[in-house]
C-alpha positions, 0 to 999 in steps of 0.5 A: 500500500502506498502512502499519500504524500502531502505538502504544506502551503509554504512548500507549495509557495516555494515551488511556485516561487522557484518556477517564477524565478526561473521564468524571470531568468528566461526573460533575461536570457531572451533579452540578452540572446534573442533566438527562437530557443530562448523565446520558446523557453520564455513562452513555456515558463509563461504557460506553466505560470499561467496554468498555475495562476488559473488553478489558483483562481479556480480554487479561490486563492489569491495569486498574490499570496503565492508570489504573483505580482499584479503585472506578472504577465507584462514581463512575459508578454510585453503587455 
């Protein structure tokens, strides 16, 4: 029988924060070396962060509580 692993809220916040940090690093790499690979990497991080953001909203959680700034999409999409 397998045991169910659980995570506390701080661990979830840490994971999301790490993904966000790597995402912002991908923006910097794309600016320093614009190419299809770096643009694709930046877009991939955006997609992951957007999925997490949407799920947080679906579970009636405030994304700010998980480290999302108000303008997080602007950094990735230039909006």
